[in-house]
C-alpha positions as CSV (number, residue, x, y, z in Angstrom):
1,M,-48.2,92.8,19.3
2,K,-51.5,91.0,19.7
3,N,-52.8,89.3,16.4
4,N,-56.5,90.5,15.8
5,G,-56.9,88.9,12.3
6,K,-57.2,85.4,11.1
7,V,-55.1,83.0,12.8
8,G,-54.7,79.3,11.6
9,I,-52.6,77.1,9.4
10,V,-50.3,79.0,6.6
11,G,-48.6,75.7,5.5
12,H,-49.0,72.0,5.8
13,G,-46.9,69.0,4.8
14,S,-46.6,65.3,5.5
15,Y,-44.4,62.3,5.2
16,I,-45.0,58.5,4.5
17,P,-42.4,55.8,4.4
18,R,-42.8,53.8,0.9
19,N,-42.2,50.6,2.8
20,R,-45.6,48.5,3.3
21,I,-46.5,45.3,4.9
22,T,-50.0,43.7,4.4
23,I,-52.3,42.4,7.1
24,E,-52.3,39.1,5.2
25,E,-48.5,38.8,5.6
26,I,-48.6,39.4,9.4
27,A,-51.6,37.2,9.8
28,K,-50.2,34.2,8.3
29,V,-47.0,34.4,10.5
30,W,-49.2,34.1,13.6
31,G,-51.9,31.7,12.4
32,A,-54.5,34.3,12.3
33,D,-57.3,34.6,9.9
34,P,-56.2,37.5,7.5
35,K,-59.8,38.2,6.2
36,S,-61.2,38.4,9.9
37,M,-58.4,40.6,11.0
38,E,-59.1,42.9,7.9
39,K,-62.7,43.1,8.5
40,G,-62.4,43.5,12.2
41,L,-60.0,46.4,11.9
42,M,-60.8,47.7,8.4
43,L,-57.1,47.6,7.6
44,R,-55.5,46.1,4.6
45,E,-51.8,47.3,4.9
46,K,-49.7,49.8,6.8
47,S,-46.7,51.8,6.5
48,V,-43.2,50.7,7.8
49,P,-40.1,52.9,8.4
50,G,-37.0,52.0,6.8
51,P,-33.9,51.3,9.0
52,D,-32.7,54.9,8.4
53,E,-36.1,56.5,9.2
54,D,-37.3,57.7,12.8
55,V,-39.2,60.6,14.0
56,I,-36.7,63.2,13.4
57,T,-36.2,62.2,9.6
58,M,-40.0,62.1,9.1
59,S,-40.5,65.3,10.7
60,V,-37.8,67.1,8.8
61,E,-39.5,66.0,5.4
62,A,-42.9,66.9,6.6
63,A,-41.6,70.1,7.9
64,R,-39.8,70.8,4.8
65,N,-42.9,70.2,2.6
66,A,-45.1,72.6,4.9
67,I,-42.4,75.2,4.3
68,K,-42.5,74.7,0.6
69,R,-46.3,75.2,0.6
70,C,-46.4,78.6,2.3
71,G,-43.0,79.9,1.1
72,I,-42.1,81.6,4.7
73,N,-38.6,82.2,5.9
74,P,-37.8,79.3,8.3
75,K,-36.0,81.9,10.5
76,D,-39.3,83.5,11.0
77,I,-40.6,80.3,12.9
78,G,-40.6,81.3,16.6
79,A,-41.6,77.7,17.9
80,I,-41.2,74.1,17.1
81,Y,-43.0,71.5,18.9
82,I,-42.8,67.8,18.1
83,G,-45.5,65.4,19.4
84,S,-44.6,61.8,19.3
85,E,-44.6,58.4,21.5
86,S,-41.4,57.3,19.8
87,H,-38.8,60.2,19.9
88,P,-35.5,58.6,19.0
89,Y,-33.8,59.6,22.3
90,A,-35.2,59.3,25.9
91,V,-33.1,62.3,27.0
92,K,-32.4,64.6,23.9
93,P,-34.9,66.7,22.2
94,S,-36.0,65.9,18.7
95,G,-37.0,69.6,17.9
96,T,-33.4,70.9,18.0
97,V,-32.4,68.6,15.1
98,V,-35.4,69.5,13.1
99,A,-34.7,73.3,13.7
100,E,-31.3,72.9,12.4
101,A,-32.3,70.8,9.4
102,I,-34.7,73.4,8.3
103,N,-32.6,76.3,8.8
104,A,-34.4,77.9,11.5
105,T,-33.1,80.6,13.9
106,P,-31.4,79.4,17.3
107,E,-33.6,82.1,18.8
108,I,-36.5,79.7,18.8
109,H,-38.7,78.1,21.5
110,C,-38.4,74.4,21.2
111,A,-40.0,71.3,22.9
112,D,-40.9,67.7,22.5
113,F,-44.5,66.8,23.3
114,E,-46.0,63.4,24.7
115,F,-49.6,62.6,25.2
116,A,-50.1,59.2,23.6
117,C,-51.6,59.7,20.2
118,K,-52.7,63.4,20.8
119,A,-49.3,64.9,21.1
120,G,-49.4,66.4,17.6
121,S,-52.7,68.1,18.1
122,E,-51.2,69.5,21.4
123,G,-48.3,71.2,19.4
124,M,-50.8,72.7,17.0
125,Y,-52.9,74.0,20.1
126,V,-50.1,75.7,21.7
127,C,-48.5,77.3,18.5
128,L,-51.9,78.5,17.7
129,E,-52.4,80.3,21.0
130,Q,-48.6,81.8,20.8
131,V,-49.5,83.3,17.4
132,R,-52.8,84.5,18.6
133,S,-51.2,86.4,21.6
134,G,-48.5,87.8,19.3
135,S,-45.5,86.2,21.0
136,I,-44.4,84.6,17.8
137,K,-44.9,85.1,14.0
138,Y,-45.0,81.5,13.1
139,G,-45.1,78.2,15.0
140,L,-44.3,74.8,13.6
141,A,-46.4,71.8,15.1
142,I,-45.7,68.2,14.2
143,G,-47.2,65.0,14.9
144,A,-45.0,62.1,13.9
145,D,-44.4,58.5,15.2
146,T,-43.0,55.1,14.4
147,S,-45.3,53.4,16.4
148,Q,-44.7,50.1,18.2
149,G,-46.6,47.0,18.4
150,C,-45.6,43.7,20.1
151,P,-45.1,40.7,17.8
152,S,-48.6,38.8,17.5
153,D,-50.4,41.5,19.5
154,A,-53.2,43.3,18.1
155,L,-51.3,46.3,17.8
156,E,-48.8,45.0,15.5
157,Y,-51.6,44.8,12.7
158,S,-52.0,48.6,13.0
159,A,-48.7,50.3,14.3
160,S,-47.3,52.3,11.5
161,A,-45.2,55.2,10.8
162,G,-45.8,58.7,9.2
163,A,-45.6,62.5,10.0
164,A,-47.7,65.7,9.5
165,A,-46.3,69.4,10.0
166,F,-48.4,72.5,10.3
167,I,-47.1,76.2,10.2
168,L,-49.3,78.1,12.3
169,G,-49.5,81.9,11.5
170,G,-51.6,85.0,10.9
171,E,-50.7,86.0,7.3
172,K,-52.0,84.3,4.5
173,V,-53.7,81.7,6.4
174,V,-55.1,78.8,4.4
175,A,-57.2,77.3,7.0
176,E,-58.4,79.7,9.8
177,V,-59.1,78.1,13.2
178,L,-62.5,79.3,14.3
179,E,-62.8,77.3,17.6
180,T,-61.0,74.9,19.7
181,Y,-62.1,72.3,22.5
182,A,-60.6,69.9,24.7
183,Y,-61.6,67.2,27.0
184,M,-59.6,64.8,29.2
185,T,-60.0,62.4,32.2
186,D,-57.5,60.0,33.8
187,T,-58.4,56.7,31.9
188,P,-55.4,54.3,31.8
189,D,-56.2,52.4,28.6
190,F,-52.8,52.2,27.0
191,W,-49.4,52.7,28.5
192,R,-45.6,52.1,28.1
193,R,-43.3,52.0,31.2
194,E,-39.6,53.2,30.9
195,H,-37.3,50.6,29.4
196,Q,-40.1,48.7,28.0
197,F,-39.9,48.5,24.2
198,Y,-43.5,47.7,23.4
199,P,-46.7,49.4,24.9
200,S,-49.3,47.5,26.9
201,H,-53.1,48.1,26.5
202,A,-56.5,47.2,28.0
203,G,-57.8,45.4,25.0
204,R,-61.7,46.1,24.5
205,F,-61.4,48.7,27.2
206,T,-59.5,51.0,24.9
207,G,-62.8,51.3,23.1
208,E,-65.9,52.0,25.1
209,P,-64.6,53.9,28.2
210,A,-61.8,55.4,26.5
211,F,-61.6,56.2,22.8
212,F,-65.4,56.6,22.1
213,K,-65.9,58.5,25.5
214,H,-63.4,61.2,24.9
215,V,-63.7,61.5,21.2
216,N,-67.6,62.0,21.5
217,A,-67.5,64.4,24.6
218,C,-64.9,66.5,22.7
219,A,-66.9,66.5,19.5
220,K,-70.1,67.4,21.1
221,G,-68.6,70.1,23.2
222,L,-66.8,71.6,20.1
223,L,-70.1,71.5,18.0
224,K,-72.1,73.3,21.0
225,K,-69.2,75.9,21.6
226,S,-69.0,76.8,17.9
227,G,-72.7,76.7,17.2
228,T,-72.6,74.2,14.4
229,K,-74.0,71.0,13.2
230,P,-72.3,68.0,11.5
231,E,-74.4,69.0,8.2
232,D,-72.3,72.1,8.3
233,Y,-69.0,70.7,7.6
234,A,-67.6,69.6,4.2
235,F,-64.8,67.2,6.0
236,A,-64.4,65.6,9.2
237,V,-61.4,63.6,10.5
238,F,-61.1,61.6,13.9
239,H,-58.3,60.0,15.4
240,Q,-57.7,56.5,13.5
241,P,-56.3,53.7,15.5
242,N,-57.6,51.4,13.2
243,G,-60.4,51.8,10.2
244,K,-63.4,51.1,12.4
245,F,-63.1,53.4,15.3
246,P,-63.1,56.8,13.5
247,Q,-66.0,55.8,11.1
248,R,-68.1,54.6,14.2
249,A,-67.4,57.6,16.0
250,G,-68.2,59.8,13.3
251,L,-71.5,58.2,12.4
252,S,-72.5,58.1,15.8
253,L,-72.4,62.0,16.0
254,G,-74.1,62.4,12.8
255,F,-71.3,62.9,10.3
256,T,-71.6,61.0,7.1
257,K,-69.0,58.6,5.4
258,E,-68.7,60.9,2.7
259,Q,-67.5,63.7,5.0
260,M,-64.9,61.2,6.7
261,D,-63.7,59.5,3.4
262,T,-60.9,62.1,2.3
263,G,-59.3,62.1,5.7
264,W,-59.7,58.4,6.5
265,L,-56.1,57.0,5.8
266,A,-55.9,54.1,8.1
267,P,-57.1,51.3,6.0
268,T,-53.8,51.3,3.8
269,L,-51.6,53.4,6.3
270,G,-52.3,52.1,9.7
271,N,-52.2,53.9,12.9
272,T,-49.5,56.5,12.9
273,Y,-50.3,57.6,16.7
274,S,-49.3,61.2,17.1
275,G,-49.7,61.6,13.3
276,A,-53.0,59.9,12.7
277,S,-55.6,62.8,12.8
278,P,-53.1,65.5,11.7
279,M,-52.2,63.3,8.7
280,G,-56.0,62.9,7.7
281,L,-56.1,66.6,8.0
282,T,-53.2,67.2,5.5
283,A,-55.1,64.9,2.9
284,I,-58.2,67.0,3.4
285,L,-56.2,70.4,3.1
286,D,-54.7,69.0,-0.2
287,I,-58.1,69.0,-1.8
288,A,-60.4,71.4,0.0
289,K,-62.0,74.5,-1.4
290,P,-62.4,78.1,0.0
291,G,-65.2,78.3,2.3
292,D,-65.2,74.5,3.3
293,L,-65.5,74.0,7.1
294,I,-63.3,71.2,8.6
295,F,-64.1,69.4,11.7
296,M,-61.0,67.5,13.6
297,V,-61.0,65.5,16.8
298,S,-57.7,63.8,18.0
299,Y,-57.5,61.2,20.7
300,G,-54.6,60.2,23.0
301,S,-54.7,57.3,25.6
302,G,-54.3,58.5,29.2
303,A,-56.7,60.2,27.9
304,G,-58.1,63.1,26.2
305,S,-59.1,64.7,22.9
306,D,-58.3,68.1,21.3
307,G,-61.0,69.5,18.7
308,F,-60.5,72.0,16.0
309,V,-62.9,73.8,13.7
310,F,-61.1,75.1,10.4
311,K,-62.4,77.4,7.6
312,I,-60.8,77.2,4.4
313,T,-59.6,80.6,2.7
314,D,-58.8,81.7,-0.8
315,H,-55.1,81.3,0.0
316,I,-55.4,77.4,-0.1
317,V,-55.5,77.4,-3.8
318,E,-51.9,78.9,-4.0
319,T,-50.4,76.2,-1.7
320,Q,-52.1,72.9,-2.7
321,K,-49.8,71.7,-5.7
322,K,-46.6,73.2,-4.5
323,T,-45.2,69.9,-3.2
324,V,-46.3,66.2,-3.0
325,Q,-49.6,65.5,-1.6
326,T,-50.6,63.0,1.1
327,R,-52.7,60.6,-1.1
328,A,-49.9,60.4,-3.7
329,M,-47.4,59.3,-1.1
330,L,-49.9,57.0,0.4
331,D,-51.0,55.3,-3.0
332,G,-47.7,55.4,-4.8
333,N,-44.2,54.3,-5.0
334,K,-44.8,51.4,-2.3
335,K,-42.5,48.7,-1.6
336,Y,-43.9,45.7,-0.1
337,L,-42.0,43.8,2.6
338,S,-41.9,40.4,3.9
339,Y,-42.6,39.6,7.7
340,G,-38.8,38.8,7.9
341,E,-37.9,42.1,6.4
342,Y,-40.4,43.8,8.6
343,A,-39.3,42.3,11.6
344,K,-35.6,43.2,10.8
345,Y,-36.5,46.9,10.0
346,R,-38.4,47.3,13.1
347,G,-35.9,45.7,15.3
348,K,-38.2,42.8,16.4
349,I,-35.3,40.3,16.2
350,K,-33.4,40.7,19.5
351,R,-29.9,39.2,20.0
């Protein structure tokens, strides 16, 4: 039953909590210069999950939006993979809850993925190949996180929350996957051991020998493998741990700011970890036109990158306005929190 036609995204969805906290609000608590922090990280504010929101609830919302867009029967989904660093349970899958919430069949393959911030793109990669092989009709891949940052640490200014969901299939494809590429090494730039609440990182080491090495190597490999050049693309999106890194990486590869702007959510969203580049992709899919080429490279500490080349088809027009779009969630209906409310919501106050 091998699928010999187009294979790719047939539906996409996202979810962003309405709560926000500004970089200025965090900085004043710790005596930091807010303008310096904003300029250095290219961040203005970030999303914050409410007390009743976690990876599962956000994944359900994003998945429901993806299903609304493509209109498939959830019982035709043959696999669900949720990539995250912040699954609510250490031992209990998130995917089984999501499967029941969207009314999927029990005859489904389900797994939770972890590879730091590229766990979401991992799920996309696996679903894609299962559909391509004909073993499943549709696969649901989700990247979601309620990312953690230790109080006063640089991560606290960026660690945020959000989810992106993609249904991969071979019928009415809206974004055909033309090529993929992956690159990884054992580079320990970021980690969190068992029972530790907050992750540790290697400071500036997370940039040069980690993020930029892997993103650039993956991007160059993908361009070579696909026989394309940066100027061939309408849009490009890279992992965005802050506002500065994806811009620097993209420009160094030959992409323009205009190509990256649509998927560049970090300045007002923050770093959604496993959802970072996938959420940028959802914002692009919300406005892309038939024939557009999209370039995407994720990044996960530890360390590795997944790359995808997408080509938009005529079916995109049928799906874009069927449910709420990413930018609408990002820019509207915000509720700003004080640092005290934020600390309470994120469990930073310990008894």
